[in-house]
N, C-alpha and C positions, 0 to 999 in steps of 0.2 A: 315722186317716188316712195316718200316717206310716209305719205298720207293714205297712200294706195297699200302700204305694208300694215299700217296700224288696223286698217280697215279690214285687212283679211285675217290678223290675229284676233279682233274682236269678231270677226264671224265664226272663225274656227272654235273661240273659246265657248261661245254660246251652247253648241251640242255637246262640248265635254261637258260643262257645268251641269247642263239636263241630265247627262248620263248619270254623274256622280248624286245630283236629285234623285235620281230615279232608284240608285242603288240603297240612297239614305231611306227613301219610302219603303222601299223592298225590304230591308233590314228591320226597320220599325213595326212594319207589317208581319213579319215572318216572325217576330218576336211575340205577336197579338195571338197569331194564331197558332204557333209552336206545339205541336203534342210532347209535352214535358212527359209523360211518362213515356213515349216511343226514346226521347231523348233519354233518360234514366236508364231504360234496357241496354239501349245501343252502347252509352259508356261502359256500363258492365259488362257486357258482353266485350268489348275490345280490351280492359283490364283483363279481362279471364283469359281473352287469347293470347295477350302479350305476354302475361306473366304466369299463366295456370292458376292463378289465386280466387277463389270465391271473393265477393264484394258483399260485405256483412255491415249493412247501414242502421244504426241505431238511433239517429237523430234527424233533424230536418235537411232538407234539400233546396238548395237556392240555386236557380237557372238564370242566366242571362245571355242575352244576345247583342244588346247595345247598349253602352257603346263596347263593351267587352263580351266576348262569348265564350262561357266557361259554365261548368257544373260544379258546385261544392257542395261533398257530404260531410254532414258533422257526425261526429262521435261512429268512425268507422273501423271494422275489423276486416284483416285480409287473411284468409285461410285457405288450406289444400282441402280438396276436395275429399278427401279420406282421413280429414282430421277434425277434432272436436273443436278444440281453442284456437283462436287466430294466430298468426305469426307475429304480428303486430297489430297495435292499437292506435290509429290516428286521429287527432282533434278534427283536424279539417283536411278533407281531400279535395282537391281542385284539379280537374280537367279540362286545360283550355282546349278549344275546338279550333279545327280551320274555318276560315271565313269562306272562300270560294266553294268547297261543298258544301258550308251550311247554308247558302242562298238557294243551292240544288236540291235542298232537303236530304243532305246527308250528312250525318254525324261521325266526323272523323276526329280523335283527339291529337291534337298537335302535342301537348308534351302535359305533365302531372306535376303537381308541387302538393307534398306532405308537410303539414304544418303539425309540429309538436308530436311527431310518432313515438310511440314507446315500443322500444325491441326487448325482447325478452329471449337470451340462449342459454339453455340447460344442456351440459353435455353430461352421458353417463358414462360409466366404466369400459364399456366396448368402444367408445371413442364417436359414437352418435350423437347428435342433439336433436330437438325439438325442430331444427330448422332442416334437418335431412330429407322429409317427405316434401317439404316446399320448395329445396333446392331441385329435387329430382321433377317434380313438377313443373316448374321452370323449365329446365333442361330438355323435357320431354316436349313443351310446348314451343321450343324454339327449334328443334330438330330439322335439318332441311327436309322438304318434302311432306312436312306437317300440313295438316289440312287449313290451318291458319297462318298466312304471311302477313297480318298487319303488325303495324309497329307504331310507335311514336319516338320522337327523336329526343327527349330529355325527361328523366325524373331528380326535380329538387328535393331536396329534403331541409328543413329550417326548423332550428330549435327543439332538434331531435335527443334523444337518450336512449342509450344501449343499456342493459344489466347483462353482463355475460357471470355464468356460474358453471364452474368445474368440480362436482362433489370427490372426485377421484384423487383428485391433487391439490383439495382445499383452495383451490381460485376462487375469488370473486372481484370483477372489475367492474367499473362504472364508465362509459363515457357521457359526457354530458355537452350541451349546447351544441349539436353536430348540425353543422351547415354543409351541405355536400351537392354538387351537381353530377348527375349518374347520365353519362351519354350512352343511350341505350341503343344496340344496334339494330340497322334497319338492314339494308341492301348488304352491309358490309358485316363480317364476322365480328369484329373488334369491339372492346368496351372498354370504356373510359369511366374514372371519377376524381373527382378533384373537391378541395374543401378544407373544412377546419371543425376540429373539435377541442374538448377540455379533457384532460385525462391526469388524475393526480396533480391538480392544479397548476397544471401548465398547458398554455395553448399550443396545439400541434397540427401544423399544414401538413398534408398528404396529398400523393396522387396515386393513381394506379392503373395502369393499361394492358389489356391482355388481347394479343393478336387472335386469339379464338376462343370467343367468349362460352362457345357450346361445349368445346372440349374441356375448357375450365370448368365448367358446372358437372359434366360427366366423370371428371377425375384424370381425362386423357391431357397427354402433353399439350403446354401452350406457351408461347411466349410472354414473357412477364416484365413489366419495368414497375418499380413501386420506389415512393420516397416518402420519409418522414422527416421532417424538419423541426425541431424544439430548441429552447434555450438549452436544455442541458444535452442534448444529444439530436446528430443528423444521422439517418441511417439511409442508403440505397441499394437498389439490388436491380441489374438488369440481366436476364436471363431467361430460363424456362422453368416451369414447373408442371408438378405431375401430381395426382393424390387419388391411387387406383387403391392400394392396400395400405399405403401410409405415405406422408408429405415427402415428396422429392422435389427439389430444386440443385438447379446448376446455374451457375453464373458469377457474374463479378459484384460482389458486395465491398461496400466502403461506409466506414463509420467513422464520425468526428465528434469530439467533445472538449469543450475549454476545460472540465475538469471530470475526470473519470469517477474521480470518488462520487460526486453530487450525482453523477450520473446513474451511478449504483443505487445512491438510496433513492431516485427518482424510481427506478426500477423495481424496487423492493428488496434489492440485495444488500446484505450487509457490508460495507465496504471494509477493507483491510483494518484493524487497530492502528493506534497509535498517531493517527493525524497527519502522518508528514507524508507526501507526493500524492502521486496518483491523482495528477492536476492534468494538464494538455496530453489529449490523447487523439490518434488517429490510425485508421487500421484501411488497408486494402488487400483484397486478395480474392484469389479464385476458391468459389464456394462449393462445396457440394453437401445439402442437406439430406438426411433419411432420417424420417421420424425425428427423434431426439437429439439426433447426434449431427455434427458439424465438422467435416473436415475442410480446412483452409491450406491450400497450397500458395504458391507464389506470394508467400505474406510480406508485407512491408508493413511494420507497426511502430510507432512513435509514442512514445509515454517520457512526459517531463524532460524531452530535450533528447532521451535514449531513443538512437535508431536503429532497429534491426532486420533482420531477412530469416526468411526459414518456413517451417510448416507448424499448424498448430489443429489439434482437434479437442472438440468442445462436445460434452456430452450431457444430458439431463435426463437420465434414466431413474428418477428417483432421488439420488443426489448428484450434484455437480461433479464434472471432473473434466481438467484442462490438460491436457498434454502438449508439450511444445519443444521443438529443436530449434534454436534461434543462433545467428551468428550476427555480431557488432562490431564495430570500429572501437568506437570510445563510449565506456559505460559509465555513469554515476549513480551511485547508490546513497549519495550522501542526502538526499531528500527523503528516505525511507528511515532512516536512523536518526535524522535530526533531532526527534522528540524523545529519543531514548535515552536515558543518562544513566551510566551507571554510577556517578558521584553525583551530589548532592550540588546545589549551588555553591557553597562554600571551597568545593574541590578538595576536601579532606575527609567527607564522611561519606560513605556510601547512601547512595539513595534508596528511600524506604518506601518511596512511590510504589502502590500494587500495581502489577501487570495488568495488562487488559490481553487476554489468552482467547476473548469471544471468537476472532477470525480462524484460529487453529480449528473450529469444528465447522464451517459453514461449507468448504469445498475441499477435494481432492486434488493433489498438483502432482504433475509429474514433469519437471524441465531439465533441459539439457541446454547451457549456454556457455558460449565462449567469445572472449572479445580480444581486441589486440592491447587495448589500455583499459585499466579498472581502476575507479577512483570511489574510496570507501571513507568519508571525513577527511580526515588529514592524510590517511595511508595511500598511495600511489601503485597501483599495481601494474605490471608490465602484462603480456601475453598470458591470459589466463582460461581455464576450463573448469567449470564445475557445474554440479547438478543440486536440483532441490527436490524433496520429495514430501509432500503433504498426505497424510492420509490418517484418517479415524483421530485426529486429536494431535498426531504426532507429526514433527518438521524434522527432516533430516537433510543437512547440507555437506556435500562433499566436495573437496577442492581436489581434481585431479593433479594438477600442477599449477603452481602461478609465479611468475617472477616477482617477487616482493623482497622490500628491503635489501635491493641489491642482491638477493640470492634465490634460491627457491624453498617454496615452501607447500606443503600437502597436509591433508587431513581432513577432520568428519568433524562434524557439532550437530547435536540432536536434542531438539527438546520434546518432551511430551508432557501433555496436559493431564493435570490430576485436580479435578474442580478447578480450585483457584491457586493450585501449586504447580510450578513449573519443574521438570525434571530435566536436568541438563545434563549431557554427557559433551565432552569434548578432549579430541586428539588432534594434536598437529605437531609437524615435523617443519623444522626451519633449518634450512642448510646454507651454512656459508652466507649467513645476513649480517647486515649493519647492526650491533649491538645497540648503538645507541636510539637509533630509529625505533625499533624493535621493542627493547625495554621501556622506552618512554611512550609508546602508544598502547600498548597490551598492558602494562604493570603501571603505569604513570611513574616509574624510575628513569630519571635523567641524569645520572651521575656514573651511567656505563659508557665506555665506548671501546670499539674494536670491533673486529668479525669473530663467529661463531657458528656454532651449531646448538639449536635447542630442540630439545623432546618435552613435550606436555601431553600429561594425561590428568583429566581432573572431570569428577562428578559433582554435583551438588543439586539440593533441593530447596526451594521456596518461593515466596510470593511477591519478593523485591529483591533486587539488585544485594540489599543488605542480607536479606534471607540466604541469598545464594553464598554469598562472603562467609557467613556464620556457618554452614553447613560444609562447606569446601574440602572435597578427600581427593586425594591421588597423588602424583609425582610428577616432579620437574627437574631437567638436569641439563647442564649450559656448559658448554665448552670453549671458550675464548681464547684469541691470540691478538698479540699486536694490539692491546688498546691502554687504557687507561680508567681511574676509578678518581671522580673528582671528588674535591672535599678536604685531603690532604695529602701532602708529600711526604712519603713514609720514610724514603731514603735519607730526605734533609732532616726531617725530624729526629730519626735515629741517631744522626753524625751530631746533630746539636744536642740531644739530652744524655750521648755517650759522654761528652765532655763536660757538659754544666745539666746533670739532671735536673735540677729546679730551675732552669731557665725558660721562657716562652710561655708561661702557662698559661695563655691566654691566646696562642696563637696555633692551635690544633687543626683548625678548620680553614686550611687555606691551601691552594696549591692543587696538584694530584698527582696519583702515583701510575705511573707507567707499567705493564706488566706484558710478559712474552707471553704466559700461560694461565689461563683460569678454567678453575675447576669447582663446580657448583653441584650438589645433590640435596633434593629439599624433596621432603614427605610433607603432604597435608592430610590433616586428621580435625574435623571439625572445626574447619577457619582457622586453626595454628598450624604452621609451617614449620618444619624441625629441619635443622640444617646440621647434619652431621658431618661432612665432608665437604669443606668449602679451602681451595687453595690458590693462592695468587703468588707467582713465581714472576721475578724478575732477575737480570744479572746481577746487582747490588744488594736485593732485599726479598724477603719471604713472608708471607701473610697466610697465617691459619685461622679461621673462624668456625665458630659452634654456637648455637643458642636456638631462638626460634623467632616468628615473626608473626605477628598477631593479624591476620588477615581483617577482621570485621573491626578494628580498631586502627589496622595500616600503622601500626609501631613496631618497631626491632627491639629485640632483647636480644644482644649477641655479645659473646666475649672471643678476644682473639690474641693471637702472640705474632708481633712484626719484628723480624730478625733481618739483622745486616748480614749477608752471604760473604762480604769483602772485609775482613776482618784483618788487622795487620799481622804479618808474620809472627807466628807464634805467642798469637793472642787468641782469646776467645771471642766468639762472635756477640753482637749487642743484642738482647732479647728485651722487649717491650711488650709488657699483656696491657691489654687496651679494652674498651668498652665501646660497644655501640646503642644506642637507646635513643628512643623518641621517633616522632612521625618519619613515613618513608620518603618524603619530598624532601626533610629537611632534619636530618639525625644528628644527634650528639657525639661526637667521637672524643672521646677523652682517655688518658694513660690511666693505668693502675699507681694509686697516689702512692701506695706502699712500696712498690719497686722502684721508684724515683726516689724515695727517700734513703730507701736501704743502699742504693748505688752513690750517694752523695758520701763523701768524707765528711762532711760537715755535719750532716744531721742523722747518720746512721746511730748514733747514739740514742736518738728521739725514741725509737721504737723501743730500744732494750731501758731506758729509764721508764717509759709507760708501763711495760710489764712488769717491772720489779717494783714498781711503786715505793721505791727507797731513798730513789734519789730526784726527789722534786726539784732540788736547787738546779740539778744538770739542765731537768727539761726546760725552767725559766733562763737558764743560761742559753740554750739550743734556741728557743724562741727570740730572745733578745738577738740573737745572732742573726737569724732569719730576716727579723723584722726592722734592724738595727734601731730600736729604741728602748727603753726600759720597760722590766715588766710591768704587767697589769697590777692595778692597787688590789684588785680581787684576790690575788696572789700571795698579799702578805700575811694574811692570816695564818697560812699554809706551812711559810717559812720560818712564822712564829713558834708553829707547832712543832719544828723540827728539832736538830742539836742546836744549843747556844752556841754562839762563836762566830768562826769565821766559814761554817759551813757552805753559805750560799757561795762565798768567792771561789773556794776550794772546788764547789761543782764547776763553776763556770771555767776554771784553769784547766779542769779536768776534760770539759768538751772542746776546748780551745786545741787541747793536745790531741783527741780523738780526730 
């Protein structure tokens, strides 16, 4: 049985081998006797029939039948019948032929490969390009019912280059190292292209498919799926497209980027200044594109971990405009202010680094945003609704209502750009807020606690935070209650000094002063804050203050009076003038020494002695009483210059009696 099967297979293989040998001989013979001119004309006719473009050959032609069946044209141009210049130049255009028709002396193209094609696209002010006639020709050639119904399955582009120029919008782009595979429609009306290309230093993978290629070329509605993927950005679209009078697209669009800042740079857009934030970005929405306007609905957008939903509109009609209404759960704006520092690294001086205001001129913005929770650096806000408007280099922020510092905050903040100078205007109202958190985060003052209302209206102009501080104008009022001022305890200090005026000289900066009511009214002019009305009241003490505070140097220069309001029956209250001087975060607080000396029974004669200049011995005696030691040797010549005898002793006795 085995021998019989082997013999059968051997006998069957002989005619098959003979058939293949005959085909091989036929191919070799065909290559010898092939009419190369007829082959060239047939290939050119099929290319013209499929694309509607004329083949202009300026170089040699290579024809091969075996082992590969193809025709290669060198230095080729493709142009429309009614145009002068070619639509594209190709170094080598190779048309691969179908084998079976070739044996029957018919020349049919299987696919086409273009090596190093150079495509040049120029768009004029009317929106037309030099490719418009070619596209119309291709669309006409592919119209159903046309005389030619030939096709080939694929067009491959290798190492291609595309140059695009738009003089109206001043746009010039170049795509290099293009490797594409175009699935040319045959029986089906669909079209697909996949491949890669280089753009602005990045390799881009792309694919596009149209459900009706003829409609797409004619500007009628067609289904469209597109995808572009690169390291900076990924974009995808699934919907429909039409381009009768202007571009119209409708469908689902998605975008994804590990860094929105880098993606904007890659696309030629100026990223927001400051260098903070604008990292991880993702967007998915229903897109409706009409011309240069994009309307996005059912938006789900993520940026730097912040997720929001709503609607957005983008337009680029000579100037970029973005409008959005979004709602979010939790928002963190810390990344966007992380590089903006009001204070220098020493935390005592204002930052003198110049502002970067370039991002205020690139885009117009109109945004409405609401969130359940908002974080801005150390500040935590509850439910917040605010708006942002950027137009013509002027930014306006408005807070409709925000739960902030345990109370409610409302206000507005505006920045207008004038060359490198920022004109700033701020108006805020804080109602029933925690004064310790509010004063610490807004003004760097951490010695005030309690609750209260704060109204601020300020204007400034400068090219740095220090410049703004130096030009600050406006007003601020504060009304607080049930709090304390850290740094000294007025009641304990006054009671101690009432009994012993010259005791505890080095212990004025400890404890805190509780208050029932606090009232502050301040006016700002050229960076100097003038306080005409500061009152602090408690059941046992009262403080009044006047003076100035320098905003640029962040220092106090205040004078005040502290009074005990619970004086003993029939007595007068104890009033102590004092001075506050030094930096905001750690000021010096010390009482008026003249007042203390006058209240001391032992030292009151000191001032009279100094003024009289006739009783120097009494002064020396008082000094000895204060210091507990002998008079300084330097005082001896003065004593010798006075009256002889026992004048010093007499003066000392007089001082003791006083």
